[in-house]
N, C-alpha and C positions, 0 to 999 in steps of 0.2 A: 462697615466697608473696610477692606483690607489696607492697612498703612504702608506707603511706601517705604523704601531705604531711606530717602531724604527725609523724612518724616522723623524717623529715629536718629539720623544722622544729627539733624538739628534740634531734637528734643532732649529733655533730662532720661529719657529711656535708655539712654547708650551708655552711662555708664551703670547701670542695673542689669543690661545685657552682658556686660563686661564681667560684672562681679558672678551671674550665674554660669556664664561660659568656664571662669576659670575654676570654681568651685564645686560645679557638679555634673560637668560634661565628662562623659567618658572618651578613653583614648579615639575611639573609631568616631564618635561626632566630633571631636576637635579637628581630626585630619576633614572628616568631610566639610566643617563649617570651614574651614580655610580653605577649601576647593570654592566653596560659594564667595567667599570674599575675593578671591582671584579673579572670578567669575564676573562679581561687580567692576573690578578693578579693568577688566576688559571693557565693560559697558561705558565706564567714566573716561577711558581714553577715546572710544570712538565719539562720544560727547563731544570732546573737548576737541578732536578734529574737526567734526561737524563746524562750532562753531568757529573754529579758526578758517575754515572754507568761506564760510559765509561772510567773515570778515574781510576774505582777501577778495572774494567776489563784488562785496560793497565797495570798497576803496576802488577795485576798476572801473566798476560802474561810473562813480563818482568822476575818474580821472578823464574817460572818456565823456560824459555829458561834460564836462568843463569844454575839452578839446572842439565837442559839438558847437556849443556855444558860442566861443570865439570864432570857430569856422563860418559860422551864422550871420554874424556882426561883420566878419570882413567883406562876405559876399555882398550882404545889403548895402555896406558903405562903399564899396569900390565898385559894385555893379555884377561881379562874377563874370561867368560867361555865358553867350547865347548860342542857340541852333536856330536854323532855318527848315522847316518842313513845308511839305504841300499839303494844303487840306482846300479840298473842294475845287481844285483848279488855282486856287490863291496861294502866296507865301507867306508864310508866318514865322514870326519871331518871339521865340520864347526862352526864357532863363532856362539854363542848364542846370537840372536838379541833380544830376548823377553823383557830384562829390559827395552827398548825404550818405550814399551807401558805405562809402568808408568809415560811418560811423553807426549808421543805424543797423548795420550787419551783426558787428561786435557786441553790441548793445542787446541785440536780439538774442544771440547767443548767452550774454552774461544772465537776461533774466531767465533762460529756459534752463541753467546751470543752478541759478537762485531756486526758482520752483523747485528743480530734482530734489535740493539738498534740505527746501523746505519739508516736503513731505518724504524725505527719507525716514523710514522707520528702524528705530533702535531696539534691540531685543529688551523684552519687558526683564525686570531685576526681581528675582525670586528672596533676593535678601532680606526685603522687606516684611514677605509672610515668615519668613525663619524667625526675625528679630520679634516681629507680632507673637508666633509660638511660643517662644523663648519668655517673653514676657508673662504671657498665660499660664504656661507649665509653671513658671516659679521656682521656687528651692527646693521642689520634690527630686527624689533622685531618677536621673536618665539612664535607663535600661535598654542596652541592644537586644534590638529585634533580630529573629531570625531571616535571613535574606535569601532571594532565591539564588539559585545556581545557574548562571548562563553557560548556555552550548558553548565549549571551546571548539568544536568540530566545524562551526559556521563563523565566515569573515564578521568582522566587528558591525560594518553596514547593515547586514543583512540582519543580525540581532537585533540592530536598534530598529530598522523597518517593523520586524514583527513585534517590537514592544509597542510601537507607535499604535499598529493594527489594533495589537491584543487590548489595548487601554480602551480605543476607540469604540471596540467592539461591550466590551463590559460597562461604559458609560451609557450607550445604546441601550443597554438590555434595563438596566436601571430606570433611564427614563420609560422605556416601555412599561415598566412594573408600575411605576408610580402613576403614570397616565393612563394604565389600563381602567376601562368603563369596568361599574357595576354589574352584576348578573342581574339577568330579567328577573329573577325572584327576588332579588333585594328592591330592585324597582318597585315592584310590583307591591309589595308589603308596603314600602314608603309610599306609594301612590294611595293607598288604603287608607292609612294612618291620614294623609294629609286630606282626603275625601271627610272620614270622619270629624276631621278637625272643624272644616269647613262647614259642616251640617249643624255642629256644635254651635258655631258662629251665626250660622242664619237661622238659626230658631228664634221667631221672634217670643218677645215677652210678652206674658198674659197679664201682670198684677194691675196695668192701668186699666185695663178691661173689666175686671170684676169689683173695682171700687165702689161700695156702695154708695156713697154721698158724707153731705155734712149737714150738720144741725144747727143750728142757730140758738144760742138759750134765750138771747135778748128778745127776738122777734117770735120764738117759738116755729121758727120756719126750717122747714128740710130741704136740703138743695142735691138733687139728683146730678153725680158726674156723668160726663160723657163714657158711655160705656160700650160704644162701638168700634174701638181702635186696639189693633194689636200693636207691639212697639217694634218695629223691624229693627234691624242692623244697621248702623251706619259706618262710613269712612270718612276720615278727613284728606281735604284736599288742600289742607295747610291756609294758612293766614292771607286769603286773596283779598278782603276786602275788609278793611279797619282791624280791630283788635280781636275779632272773633273768627272760629275755625270755622271753615265751610265746609258742610258734610253734606255727602249725600249717601244714599242707600249703598250699601255692600251689597251687588245684584249678583258677586260669584256667589259667595256664601246663600244667600238666599235662593239661587237658582239648586245649589247644592239640597238644600234642606225640601227644596219642592220635590223632588225627585230623585233620591240619592243612588238607588239602584242604577237608575239610567246613568248619572252625571258620572258614578264611579264605572261601569261600563264603557263609556265612550273614552275615559280616561285611560282604561287599561287597555281600550283596543289601538289608543294613540301609541303609548310607549311598547306594545308588544310590536308595532309595525315597524319600529326603529331598534329594535334591540338586536344584538349581536355578541353571543355567548362565546362566539371562537376567540375573541380576543376579550373575553371580559374574566377578572378574576376577584373572587369575594373579597369582601374589605376585611372580614378576618383573617385570611390568609395574608394580606398585603405586608403587615409588619414583620412577617418572619421572612419573607421573599425578599423584602427591603434590605433586612440586615445582610442576608446572606449576597445579596447582589453587591451592597457596599464593601462587603471583605474582598469580593472580586476585585473591585475596583480597584482597593489600597494592594491587592498585591499586583495587579497589571501596572499601578503607580511605581510599586518598589521595583519590577522587573526592569523597567524602562528608566529608572533612575541608576540603575546598576550597567543597564545596555550603555546608558549616555556617559559614565564614568568610564566604561571600557573602552568608548569611541574615543572619548579625549586622550586618554592613555597612549591610544594609535593615531595620534594627530590627527582627528577627526573633529571639526567644527562641528559642535550641535548646539540648538536654541535649545535653553531648558526651560521648562515649564514654568510658569510662574505664579501656579494656582494651586501647587499642592501644599498638603500640609508640612507643617516643620519636621513632622517625624519622619517623613518621606526621605527629605533631603540628607536629616542626618544619621539616619539609618537606625532610627530608636524606636521602640514600644509607642503605639497611640495613647 
């Protein structure tokens, strides 16, 4: 689990981070690390503003509630005001409660403001991920990476939007490759291997059937063993009764042994009916494809980070992604 900025701020890792930054950062990494700290300062300011606003609303609620309670006691003590209404042809006198609106309406507004503040989302902090990456990188040299060149003939906001879209497309492609199903040929081979294992498991043991018997020297008596039983495989249901496992025949393995050809044919028929090789990727090809897709994700992350820096330089407020690798923020090699 990634550590937050506060984890490092409160822990002994802060001193280690400062040492690595001082002794091993490149000039570019120092500048970009400073921008990350400035971004964190903005988040801290928003948090302090949120806390101050919550305290102010709480104090106002307490003041209105106090006034409300005092007014309610006075109305109960001195009788308050009454109103007369006609109900079913009869005059009815009741206590006038309109005075409550003076307090209930402001309280309702304050509760609404309090709920809005409580659910107000602050931008996630990238500084925790940066510090965690620095600790993991250690005292090894930091090397500046080759960064993408942004198109200067397009507005910063357009470049930023294309950066977010490019990253989303790269991440979607990576997920597609990882989740792509196996090919039908691979599933058929695995199915045949599974049937072979089941046939081996389901083959009965014949040792007990061929036991000849026992001979007692003391009495000279020969005792024949029970030779009419094969030992079929069993599987355990666990310790359902007492200290001994409950065993039942392994019917699936026995069925595979009884008719291997038919069992295999039915299994292959099932997998063939559900196969879709248009979306499949052979398992042997996946590692190379995943590595290539990951490199595209990294390139998209670097492009987006450069677009964010350019947007900030042009006074456009942008929320930093909080889950990038440390090297993306600092512009160093991974």
